[in-house]
N, C-alpha and C positions, 0 to 999 in steps of 0.2 A: 560426697553426700548422696546423689543420684545412685551411684553404684551401692550404696550401703542398703538404699531402700530397694534398690532391684535384687540384690541379694537376698534381703530378707523375705520379699514376696517370693522368691524363685524358691526359697529352701522351704517355707511354709505350704507352696504348693506341691513341692515333692514330697513333703510330711504325710500331707493329706492323701495324696495318691497312693503312695506307699501302705497307710493304714488301710485303704480301701482294696488292697490287692488280697487274694486268698492266701491263707496263712499253709494250705496243705503243700503236700509235695506235688511237684509238677511232674508229668508223667511224657516219656517220649511217644511220638507216633509211631507206629510199626514201622515206618520205612527208615527211621531214625535207629532204631533197635537193629533192624538188618543190618545196616551199614555200620553201625558200632560192632556187632558181632563179628561181620566182615574182616574190619580192619583188625581185631583181636586175634582172629584166626589167623590173618597175613603176618601179624605181629611175632605171632606165637611159633609159625613156620620160620619166618626170616631168621628168628632168634636159634632155632634148633638146626639150622643149615649153618650159621655162623659158628656153632659149637662144634658143628662135626668138619668144617672145613680147619678150625683150630686144632682139635684133636689129630686130623691127618697132616697137618703141616708139623705137629709137634712130633709125631711118630715118622715123618720123612726125615726130619731133621737128625732127630735120635738115630735113626739106622744109618743116617750117612756120617754120624760122630762113631758109632761103633755096632756092631751086630747084636752084641749080648745086652748092651745098653737099649737097644731098640726093642729086643725081645721083652727085656724089664719093662720099659715103659709101656708096651702093648698090655702085658699082664696086669699092670697098675691101672691103665685106662679101662681095660674089661671089667676088672673089680669095681672102679668108680662108676661104671655104666651099670651094672649089675645092682650097687647100692642106690644111686638115683633112681631106677625103674621101681625096685621095692619101697624106696620113701616114697614116690609118688603115689603108689598104690595105698599107702597107710594114709597117707594126707587126705587122700579122696574118701579113704573109709571114714576118717576122723570127720571131716568136712559132713557128709552124709549123717553120722550119729549124732553132730552138733545139730543139724537139720531136724533129726528126728528125736532130738532131745534126749538121746538114750547114752547114758555113759558106760564106756566098755574100756576096761584097765589096758594101759599104755603098754604093749609089748615092743620093747626097742630092737628095731633090726641089728643095730650096731651098737655094742657097749663100749666101755671103756679100753677093754681089752683089743676090740678090734681096732677101735680109733687108734690106739697106740702101735698094733701091728701095720696098719695102713702109714703111719707115719715113720716107723722102721722101715718099711719098704722104699719108701722115697729116700730116706736117709741113705739105706744100702746102695740104692740108685745113684747117688750123687758121690759117695764113697767110692763105689766101682770104678765111676768116671775118673775121678781124680787118680785112684791107684792102679788104672788099667785093667780093672776087672780079672784078679788073681782067683785062683779056685775058689779058696775060704769064703771070698765075698759070694761068689756065686752060689755056693752051695748054702751059706747063711740066708742069702735072698730066698731061695727054693724052699727053706725050711720054714721061713717067715710067712712066705706066701702060702703055703699050704695050710701053715696053721690060722692065718688070717682068713682065707676062703672056709674053712672048717668053723671058725666062729661065727663066720656072718651067716652060713648055711644053716647051723644048728639053731641060731637066733629067729630064722625065718620059718623055721618048721614050726 
């Protein structure tokens, strides 16, 4: 019984205190913003370093498996890097346009044909790894790689 009364008084006190609190958004102090921005930058740098290490490990393993497989993997990683850089620029422009409330039509960096080209490159690498990289697989890989890069580059212009 006493617990119920204490709980009732406590809940009423909490309700009145919450009603008296300002309903506007809370703002950070300047020091807190600086610390938060610094931790975000550190997290971003750490994530980029982890991605770079993963890419280097994949390259090392693929070159140890076979030289042609390593070269193909290097080309795929370079293509992915170019795609990510262009995508990041496009995302930043979109964010700026949203901030300015200006609508600009989206120009895709990579379309369905480019995506299927990248998928074909990865598939050809796997098939080449399983079949021992015969001349037909290498020639097909080079042709698909050239057309995929051409497609991505033409969409960037």
